[in-house]
C-alpha positions in Angstrom: 22.0 -14.5 -4.5 20.4 -12.8 -7.4 20.6 -14.5 -10.8 23.0 -13.3 -13.5 21.3 -10.5 -15.5 20.7 -11.3 -19.1 17.9 -10.5 -21.5 15.7 -13.4 -20.4 16.0 -12.4 -16.7 15.3 -8.8 -17.6 12.1 -9.7 -19.5 11.0 -11.9 -16.6 11.7 -9.2 -14.1 9.6 -6.7 -15.9 6.8 -9.2 -16.5 6.8 -10.1 -12.8 6.4 -6.5 -11.9 3.4 -6.2 -14.2 1.8 -9.4 -12.7 2.3 -8.1 -9.2 0.5 -4.9 -10.2 -2.4 -6.9 -11.6 -2.7 -9.2 -8.6 -2.8 -7.2 -5.3 -1.9 -9.0 -2.1 -5.1 -8.2 -0.3 -8.5 -9.2 -1.7 -9.8 -5.7 -0.9 -7.1 -4.0 -2.9 -7.6 -3.1 -6.5 -5.1 -3.9 -9.3 -2.7 -1.1 -10.1 -3.6 -1.0 -13.8 -1.5 2.0 -14.6 1.7 0.4 -13.3 0.9 -2.9 -15.1 0.3 -1.0 -18.4 3.5 0.8 -18.0 5.4 -2.5 -17.7 3.6 -4.1 -20.6 4.4 -1.0 -22.7 8.0 -1.3 -21.7 8.1 -4.9 -22.9 6.4 -3.9 -26.1 9.0 -1.2 -26.6 11.8 -3.7 -26.0 10.2 -6.1 -28.4 10.1 -3.5 -31.1 13.6 -2.1 -30.6 15.3 -5.5 -30.2 13.6 -7.1 -33.2 16.2 -9.1 -35.1 18.7 -9.0 -32.2 17.1 -11.7 -30.0 17.6 -15.4 -30.1 14.6 -17.4 -31.2 14.1 -18.5 -27.5 14.3 -14.9 -26.3 11.8 -13.8 -28.9 9.4 -16.6 -28.2 9.6 -15.9 -24.4 8.9 -12.2 -24.9 5.9 -12.9 -27.2 4.5 -15.4 -24.7 5.0 -13.0 -21.8 3.3 -10.2 -23.6 0.3 -12.4 -24.5 -0.1 -13.6 -21.0 0.2 -10.1 -19.5 -2.3 -8.6 -22.0 -4.8 -11.3 -21.2 -4.3 -10.8 -17.5 -4.6 -7.0 -17.9 -7.9 -7.4 -19.7 -9.3 -9.7 -17.0 -8.2 -7.3 -14.3 -9.7 -4.4 -16.1 -13.0 -6.1 -16.4 -13.1 -6.7 -12.6 -12.6 -3.1 -11.8 
C-alpha cells in the first residue's frame, strides 16, 4: 500500500527519483545527470513557490534534501 500523499511524501518522492538517476544500478552505467538535474530544479521551484506556506519541518526537510542532492550531483558530475 502506498503512503498517503502529503507535501513531505511528495518531496521525498522527487528526491528519490533524483538519487536513482545519480546512482545507476549497474557499475558500468553512467548517472543520468539530466534527469537528476530536472528533479533538483523541480524541488528548487517548489521551494521558491511554497515559501511561507510550509511548516518548519517541511521547510527544513526540503532544504536538507536539496543540499544532499546538490552534493551528490556534483560528485556524480565529477565522476563522468
